[in-house]
N, CA, C and O atoms as a GROMACS GRO file, in nm:
protein
  296
    1MET      N    1   2.336  -0.113  -1.384
    1MET     CA    2   2.260  -0.015  -1.313
    1MET      C    3   2.340   0.041  -1.197
    1MET      O    4   2.399  -0.034  -1.119
    2THR      N    5   2.341   0.176  -1.186
    2THR     CA    6   2.418   0.240  -1.084
    2THR      C    7   2.356   0.227  -0.949
    2THR      O    8   2.238   0.193  -0.939
    3GLY      N    9   2.433   0.254  -0.841
    3GLY     CA   10   2.384   0.239  -0.707
    3GLY      C   11   2.260   0.328  -0.686
    3GLY      O   12   2.165   0.286  -0.620
    4ARG      N   13   2.260   0.450  -0.739
    4ARG     CA   14   2.144   0.540  -0.721
    4ARG      C   15   2.021   0.492  -0.786
    4ARG      O   16   1.912   0.501  -0.729
    5LYS      N   17   2.035   0.440  -0.909
    5LYS     CA   18   1.924   0.388  -0.988
    5LYS      C   19   1.865   0.261  -0.916
    5LYS      O   20   1.743   0.241  -0.914
    6MET      N   21   1.953   0.180  -0.860
    6MET     CA   22   1.913   0.058  -0.797
    6MET      C   23   1.835   0.100  -0.665
    6MET      O   24   1.734   0.037  -0.631
    7GLU      N   25   1.880   0.198  -0.597
    7GLU     CA   26   1.816   0.231  -0.473
    7GLU      C   27   1.673   0.290  -0.506
    7GLU      O   28   1.577   0.264  -0.433
    8LEU      N   29   1.662   0.368  -0.613
    8LEU     CA   30   1.532   0.421  -0.650
    8LEU      C   31   1.441   0.312  -0.688
    8LEU      O   32   1.325   0.311  -0.648
    9ALA      N   33   1.491   0.213  -0.769
    9ALA     CA   34   1.410   0.102  -0.810
    9ALA      C   35   1.358   0.022  -0.691
    9ALA      O   36   1.241  -0.016  -0.689
   10LEU      N   37   1.443  -0.005  -0.593
   10LEU     CA   38   1.404  -0.079  -0.476
   10LEU      C   39   1.307   0.008  -0.387
   10LEU      O   40   1.223  -0.053  -0.320
   11ARG      N   41   1.311   0.128  -0.380
   11ARG     CA   42   1.228   0.208  -0.303
   11ARG      C   43   1.081   0.203  -0.370
   11ARG      O   44   0.979   0.191  -0.303
   12LEU      N   45   1.082   0.214  -0.505
   12LEU     CA   46   0.954   0.204  -0.576
   12LEU      C   47   0.895   0.069  -0.563
   12LEU      O   48   0.774   0.055  -0.551
   13LEU      N   49   0.978  -0.032  -0.566
   13LEU     CA   50   0.927  -0.170  -0.549
   13LEU      C   51   0.871  -0.186  -0.408
   13LEU      O   52   0.773  -0.259  -0.388
   14GLY      N   53   0.927  -0.123  -0.314
   14GLY     CA   54   0.879  -0.133  -0.174
   14GLY      C   55   0.740  -0.059  -0.161
   14GLY      O   56   0.655  -0.100  -0.081
   15ILE      N   57   0.721   0.044  -0.237
   15ILE     CA   58   0.586   0.112  -0.238
   15ILE      C   59   0.484   0.025  -0.290
   15ILE      O   60   0.376   0.012  -0.233
   16GLY      N   61   0.519  -0.042  -0.410
   16GLY     CA   62   0.428  -0.138  -0.462
   16GLY      C   63   0.388  -0.246  -0.373
   16GLY      O   64   0.270  -0.280  -0.365
   17TRP      N   65   0.483  -0.302  -0.303
   17TRP     CA   66   0.448  -0.408  -0.199
   17TRP      C   67   0.363  -0.353  -0.095
   17TRP      O   68   0.267  -0.418  -0.055
   18PHE      N   69   0.394  -0.229  -0.044
   18PHE     CA   70   0.308  -0.167   0.066
   18PHE      C   71   0.164  -0.160   0.010
   18PHE      O   72   0.072  -0.202   0.080
   19VAL      N   73   0.140  -0.113  -0.106
   19VAL     CA   74   0.006  -0.105  -0.163
   19VAL      C   75  -0.064  -0.231  -0.174
   19VAL      O   76  -0.182  -0.242  -0.140
   20ALA      N   77   0.012  -0.336  -0.224
   20ALA     CA   78  -0.051  -0.467  -0.239
   20ALA      C   79  -0.087  -0.521  -0.103
   20ALA      O   80  -0.198  -0.570  -0.085
   21LEU      N   81   0.005  -0.514  -0.004
   21LEU     CA   82  -0.029  -0.566   0.133
   21LEU      C   83  -0.144  -0.497   0.199
   21LEU      O   84  -0.227  -0.560   0.265
   22CYS      N   85  -0.149  -0.364   0.182
   22CYS     CA   86  -0.271  -0.286   0.242
   22CYS      C   87  -0.398  -0.334   0.192
   22CYS      O   88  -0.486  -0.370   0.270
   23ILE      N   89  -0.414  -0.339   0.056
   23ILE     CA   90  -0.538  -0.385  -0.003
   23ILE      C   91  -0.564  -0.524   0.025
   23ILE      O   92  -0.676  -0.558   0.064
   24GLY      N   93  -0.464  -0.615   0.007
   24GLY     CA   94  -0.484  -0.755   0.034
   24GLY      C   95  -0.516  -0.778   0.183
   24GLY      O   96  -0.604  -0.858   0.216
   25GLY      N   97  -0.448  -0.711   0.270
   25GLY     CA   98  -0.479  -0.728   0.409
   25GLY      C   99  -0.609  -0.688   0.451
   25GLY      O  100  -0.671  -0.752   0.536
   26GLY      N  101  -0.660  -0.569   0.386
   26GLY     CA  102  -0.796  -0.529   0.423
   26GLY      C  103  -0.894  -0.626   0.363
   26GLY      O  104  -0.999  -0.648   0.423
   27ALA      N  105  -0.870  -0.684   0.256
   27ALA     CA  106  -0.967  -0.776   0.190
   27ALA      C  107  -0.979  -0.908   0.278
   27ALA      O  108  -1.088  -0.959   0.304
   28VAL      N  109  -0.866  -0.954   0.317
   28VAL     CA  110  -0.851  -1.082   0.392
   28VAL      C  111  -0.910  -1.059   0.539
   28VAL      O  112  -0.979  -1.144   0.595
   29GLY      N  113  -0.878  -0.946   0.592
   29GLY     CA  114  -0.935  -0.918   0.722
   29GLY      C  115  -1.082  -0.896   0.721
   29GLY      O  116  -1.149  -0.943   0.814
   30GLY      N  117  -1.137  -0.829   0.623
   30GLY     CA  118  -1.276  -0.816   0.606
   30GLY      C  119  -1.353  -0.948   0.587
   30GLY      O  120  -1.459  -0.973   0.644
   31TYR      N  121  -1.287  -1.034   0.497
   31TYR     CA  122  -1.337  -1.160   0.474
   31TYR      C  123  -1.346  -1.248   0.594
   31TYR      O  124  -1.446  -1.317   0.613
   32LEU      N  125  -1.241  -1.249   0.678
   32LEU     CA  126  -1.249  -1.332   0.798
   32LEU      C  127  -1.347  -1.284   0.896
   32LEU      O  128  -1.409  -1.364   0.967
   33LEU      N  129  -1.363  -1.150   0.902
   33LEU     CA  130  -1.465  -1.099   0.996
   33LEU      C  131  -1.606  -1.137   0.951
   33LEU      O  132  -1.692  -1.173   1.030
   34ASP      N  133  -1.625  -1.126   0.812
   34ASP     CA  134  -1.750  -1.160   0.751
   34ASP      C  135  -1.786  -1.314   0.784
   34ASP      O  136  -1.900  -1.349   0.813
   35ARG      N  137  -1.686  -1.395   0.777
   35ARG     CA  138  -1.717  -1.542   0.809
   35ARG      C  139  -1.760  -1.563   0.956
   35ARG      O  140  -1.847  -1.644   0.987
   36GLN      N  141  -1.696  -1.487   1.042
   36GLN     CA  142  -1.732  -1.501   1.183
   36GLN      C  143  -1.867  -1.432   1.216
   36GLN      O  144  -1.947  -1.487   1.291
   37LEU      N  145  -1.891  -1.317   1.160
   37LEU     CA  146  -2.015  -1.250   1.196
   37LEU      C  147  -2.139  -1.265   1.103
   37LEU      O  148  -2.250  -1.218   1.128
   38GLY      N  149  -2.104  -1.339   0.987
   38GLY     CA  150  -2.214  -1.363   0.892
   38GLY      C  151  -2.268  -1.246   0.819
   38GLY      O  152  -2.383  -1.247   0.776
   39LEU      N  153  -2.190  -1.145   0.802
   39LEU     CA  154  -2.233  -1.015   0.720
   39LEU      C  155  -2.170  -1.023   0.588
   39LEU      O  156  -2.088  -0.936   0.557
   40ASN      N  157  -2.199  -1.121   0.504
   40ASN     CA  158  -2.113  -1.159   0.394
   40ASN      C  159  -2.040  -1.050   0.320
   40ASN      O  160  -1.925  -1.027   0.356
   41PRO      N  161  -2.089  -0.982   0.224
   41PRO     CA  162  -1.995  -0.894   0.157
   41PRO      C  163  -1.961  -0.766   0.229
   41PRO      O  164  -1.868  -0.697   0.187
   42LEU      N  165  -2.027  -0.731   0.329
   42LEU     CA  166  -2.024  -0.592   0.389
   42LEU      C  167  -1.880  -0.568   0.445
   42LEU      O  168  -1.815  -0.471   0.407
   43LEU      N  169  -1.835  -0.651   0.530
   43LEU     CA  170  -1.701  -0.620   0.592
   43LEU      C  171  -1.595  -0.641   0.493
   43LEU      O  172  -1.498  -0.566   0.500
   44THR      N  173  -1.598  -0.734   0.397
   44THR     CA  174  -1.498  -0.750   0.299
   44THR      C  175  -1.491  -0.616   0.212
   44THR      O  176  -1.381  -0.574   0.177
   45LEU      N  177  -1.601  -0.555   0.180
   45LEU     CA  178  -1.594  -0.430   0.106
   45LEU      C  179  -1.541  -0.314   0.187
   45LEU      O  180  -1.469  -0.227   0.137
   46ILE      N  181  -1.580  -0.314   0.311
   46ILE     CA  182  -1.521  -0.215   0.403
   46ILE      C  183  -1.372  -0.227   0.424
   46ILE      O  184  -1.299  -0.128   0.433
   47GLY      N  185  -1.328  -0.356   0.430
   47GLY     CA  186  -1.189  -0.384   0.447
   47GLY      C  187  -1.111  -0.343   0.317
   47GLY      O  188  -1.004  -0.284   0.326
   48ILE      N  189  -1.162  -0.372   0.205
   48ILE     CA  190  -1.103  -0.322   0.082
   48ILE      C  191  -1.091  -0.176   0.068
   48ILE      O  192  -0.988  -0.123   0.026
   49GLY      N  193  -1.210  -0.104   0.107
   49GLY     CA  194  -1.205   0.035   0.105
   49GLY      C  195  -1.102   0.098   0.202
   49GLY      O  196  -1.033   0.193   0.166
   50ALA      N  197  -1.091   0.045   0.325
   50ALA     CA  198  -0.998   0.090   0.422
   50ALA      C  199  -0.858   0.059   0.372
   50ALA      O  200  -0.767   0.140   0.391
   51GLY      N  201  -0.839  -0.050   0.312
   51GLY     CA  202  -0.700  -0.085   0.256
   51GLY      C  203  -0.666   0.011   0.142
   51GLY      O  204  -0.552   0.058   0.136
   52ILE      N  205  -0.751   0.041   0.058
   52ILE     CA  206  -0.727   0.132  -0.057
   52ILE      C  207  -0.693   0.272   0.006
   52ILE      O  208  -0.596   0.337  -0.034
   53ALA      N  209  -0.774   0.316   0.106
   53ALA     CA  210  -0.748   0.453   0.163
   53ALA      C  211  -0.609   0.454   0.232
   53ALA      O  212  -0.530   0.548   0.214
   54LEU      N  213  -0.583   0.354   0.306
   54LEU     CA  214  -0.447   0.341   0.373
   54LEU      C  215  -0.336   0.344   0.263
   54LEU      O  216  -0.239   0.421   0.266
   55ALA      N  217  -0.361   0.253   0.167
   55ALA     CA  218  -0.258   0.244   0.063
   55ALA      C  219  -0.223   0.383  -0.007
   55ALA      O  220  -0.107   0.418  -0.031
   56VAL      N  221  -0.336   0.457  -0.038
   56VAL     CA  222  -0.320   0.583  -0.110
   56VAL      C  223  -0.242   0.682  -0.025
   56VAL      O  224  -0.148   0.746  -0.071
   57VAL      N  225  -0.288   0.694   0.107
   57VAL     CA  226  -0.216   0.795   0.194
   57VAL      C  227  -0.073   0.751   0.210
   57VAL      O  228   0.016   0.834   0.197
   58GLY      N  229  -0.044   0.622   0.237
   58GLY     CA  230   0.098   0.587   0.248
   58GLY      C  231   0.170   0.597   0.121
   58GLY      O  232   0.286   0.640   0.127
   59MET      N  233   0.122   0.565   0.006
   59MET     CA  234   0.185   0.574  -0.117
   59MET      C  235   0.223   0.723  -0.144
   59MET      O  236   0.334   0.750  -0.190
   60VAL      N  237   0.137   0.811  -0.119
   60VAL     CA  238   0.161   0.956  -0.143
   60VAL      C  239   0.277   1.001  -0.059
   60VAL      O  240   0.369   1.068  -0.106
   61ARG      N  241   0.269   0.961   0.073
   61ARG     CA  242   0.379   1.003   0.166
   61ARG      C  243   0.511   0.947   0.120
   61ARG      O  244   0.611   1.019   0.119
   62MET      N  245   0.515   0.816   0.079
   62MET     CA  246   0.639   0.759   0.040
   62MET      C  247   0.692   0.810  -0.100
   62MET      O  248   0.813   0.820  -0.122
   63LEU      N  249   0.600   0.842  -0.192
   63LEU     CA  250   0.638   0.900  -0.313
   63LEU      C  251   0.691   1.045  -0.296
   63LEU      O  252   0.780   1.088  -0.369
   64MET      N  253   0.636   1.121  -0.200
   64MET     CA  254   0.686   1.248  -0.173
   64MET      C  255   0.828   1.240  -0.116
   64MET      O  256   0.911   1.324  -0.151
   65ALA      N  257   0.857   1.145  -0.033
   65ALA     CA  258   0.985   1.126   0.024
   65ALA      C  259   1.088   1.088  -0.088
   65ALA      O  260   1.203   1.133  -0.083
   66VAL      N  261   1.048   1.008  -0.184
   66VAL     CA  262   1.132   0.969  -0.301
   66VAL      C  263   1.158   1.092  -0.386
   66VAL      O  264   1.272   1.116  -0.426
   67ILE      N  265   1.059   1.168  -0.412
   67ILE     CA  266   1.072   1.282  -0.497
   67ILE      C  267   1.167   1.386  -0.432
   67ILE      O  268   1.252   1.442  -0.501
   68SER      N  269   1.152   1.410  -0.303
   68SER     CA  270   1.232   1.506  -0.237
   68SER      C  271   1.376   1.459  -0.220
   68SER      O  272   1.467   1.542  -0.219
   69ALA      N  273   1.400   1.332  -0.207
   69ALA     CA  274   1.536   1.276  -0.204
   69ALA      C  275   1.605   1.294  -0.339
   69ALA      O  276   1.723   1.329  -0.347
   70GLU      N  277   1.528   1.268  -0.445
   70GLU     CA  278   1.584   1.276  -0.584
   70GLU      C  279   1.608   1.414  -0.620
   70GLU      O  280   1.700   1.438  -0.698
   71SER      N  281   1.534   1.513  -0.573
   71SER     CA  282   1.547   1.658  -0.606
   71SER      C  283   1.675   1.709  -0.525
   71SER      O  284   1.746   1.798  -0.572
   72GLU      N  285   1.700   1.652  -0.409
   72GLU     CA  286   1.815   1.697  -0.331
   72GLU      C  287   1.941   1.645  -0.392
   72GLU      O  288   2.046   1.706  -0.371
   73GLU      N  289   1.941   1.541  -0.464
   73GLU     CA  290   2.058   1.481  -0.518
   73GLU      C  291   2.098   1.551  -0.656
   73GLU      O  292   2.211   1.536  -0.702
   74ILE      N  293   2.005   1.625  -0.718
   74ILE     CA  294   2.034   1.684  -0.843
   74ILE      C  295   2.109   1.808  -0.826
   74ILE      O  296   2.143   1.873  -0.924
   0.00000   0.00000   0.00000
């Protein structure tokens, strides 16, 4: 694998980790707040929704940066 392909693969892998951490972090944060406040599924669902929204926005921005970097190299 060439250096350019490896860089692209690692950037895409980083985007995947970002998405996973956003959604997982929102779920865990909501769950912990639910346990403290006794609002069982409510804050977990809100945390998952906020994590998904943050993941989508961040993923789009990162993918646009990857696409623009690839188009500049061509």
